[in-house]
N, C-alpha and C positions, 0 to 999 in steps of 0.2 A: 426838240429832243426825241419825240416819238418818231419823227421822220428819219433821224439818224439811226435809231435802233432798227427801224424797218429796212433801211438800206443795208445795214450790217447783216441782218438775218437773210435778206434776199441774196446778198453776195455769198454768204455761207452756204445757202441752199444751191446756188449756181455752182459753187466749187464742189459740193457734194455730188451733184448730178454729173459734172464733168469727170469726177473720179470714178463714177460707175460706168461711164462710156469709154474712157481711155484707160487701158490697162496699166500704163506706166505711171499714172498719178494715183497715189494711195493716200486716202484719208481714213484714219482709224475709227472715226465716229463723228457725229454731228457736233460734239463739243470741240473736237480738233478742227472741224471746219470753221466753227465760230472763231477760234483762236487764229487760224490761218487767214481768215478774212480780215481780221484786225492787222495782222502782220503785213499782208499784201497791201492793205490800204495805207499803212504807215510807210512801207517801202516805196509805193507809188507816189505818195505825197512828198517824201523827203528826198529820194534819190532820182526819181524819173526826170524831173525838170533839169537836174544837173547833167545827167547822162544824155538827155536829148540836146542840150546846149553843146556839150562836148562833141557829140557825134553829128552835129548839124551839117558839116560838109559832106559826109558820107550819106546822110539821109537825103540831102538835095541831089546828089549824084545818082542815087538809087530810086529817085522819085517817091520817097517816103517809105519804101519797103524795108529799110533798115530799122524802122520803128518796131517791126515784128521781132527783130533780134534783141532789141533793148527790152521789150516786154518779156521775151523768153528768159533773158538773163535775170530779170527781176523776179520772175516766177521761180527760177532755180534757186535764187538767193533766199526767197521766202521759204521754199521747201527745205533748205539746208538749216535754217535757224528755228523752224517751228516743229516742236515735238508732235508726233502723230500725223504729220503731213510730209510727203516726200514726192519728188519728181525724179524719174529714173535717168533721163538724159536730155540733151539739148533738143533733139528732134521732137521728143515728147513734150518738152516745154513750149516749143513753137506751136505745135498743134493744140496743146492744152490752153495756151494763152489766147489763141484765136477762138477756140470753142468756148472758153470762159467768157470772153467778151460778148459773143453771140448769145449765149444762154443768159447771162446777166442782163443784157439789154432786153431780151424777150420777157424775162421775169419782172423787170422794172416797168415795162410797158403794160403788163397785165395788172400790176399793183396800183396803177394810177387810175 
């Protein structure tokens, strides 16, 4: 249980850091980042496997690069349904999803 809460806080911190780096991603505060981290986790858990399965032929043709598009779409979706968290556009979502993955990975490696 403590590990789950730690991962949640680390993901929220990563999202908060990314919002300070990329101007098109807006998080109104750390509470909104915590809520957005939950929504992003739920969206990734529930929708990402389905979308990856449906887009498998395109993902194979692009040698896996279409996964960036799926991640960006899921970040846009999370931004549209979470109060206090918004993503301005598709380009911002692609850059934001890549940077969010990098920052989250770095913070998780530091926490271990």
